[in-house]
N, C-alpha and C positions, 0 to 999 in steps of 0.2 A: 741872840748869834749875832758873832764878831766877824768882820771880813780878816783876811788871813795878812795884811800889812799892820791894821789894829794889835793879832795878834802877836806879830814880829814886834810891835813895839810894846808890848806888855813884856813879855820873855825877855827882849832885852835890859828893861828897867830892873830886872829880878823883881818882880810883886810877890812880896814873899807868901800875902797868901793862895798866890795862883794855881791853882790844881788844873791842869788838863787831863779830860776825860775822853778816850774814844769810847762811843757807845754803838759804833758802826753792828750792823745785823741786816744779815741779809734772809730772804726768803729761801727755807731749804730747796724748792726747787732751781737757785739760781747756781746751785752746786761750787759755790764761794764757799769761804774759812775765814771769818774777819778776823778772827785772833790772830789765827797765822799771818793773815794781810798785816795786824798792828803789828807786830812783832819784824815781817819784814822793813816797813819803811815806815817810823813815827816822826810827829812833829817835833818834839824832844826825847830825848831818853830818858826824859821826868814824868811822859805821859802815861797815864794807867788803862788799862782795858776796861769799862766799864761791861762785865759781862750780862747781859740781860737773862740769859738761865740759868745764873746765878742770883742775880739780886729782882729775886721772883718770889710768888708765894706758890711754892711746889706741888701747895695741898689741890690747889686750885684747877678743874678743869680747864679753867681758858688759860691759853699760855700769856706768858709775859705781864701776871696779875701781879699789883701790888702785896708788897708781902706785909706780913706784919711790922710794927718798929723795930725791935731787936730784932732781927732780920735785918732788914736796913740798914740801922747804927749798925751793926758788926762789919758788914757789907763796906761801908762808908771809911769804916775805921781801914781794914786791911789795906783800902786804896789810900788810905795816910788824907781824908777830905775830913774836915773838923766843921763844925759849925759854923765857925766863923771865916772859912775860904768864900 
């Protein structure tokens, strides 16, 4: 985890391997929509939303369990996150 000033400096330096993911998630009883909030106010227009419900093992009865490697790789590809980022 880094602070806002450090992130600001990295963004301004246009670090080519930087990928900013918003992984905000709320408990269902909070009546908040993390994805909607992401699109209302992002750190940068390049920030991607990491959807915990999508990047998960949907066959597992425990929510948000780690997916198999292929599912994870596909989700990271959609977020344009490469192994060296």
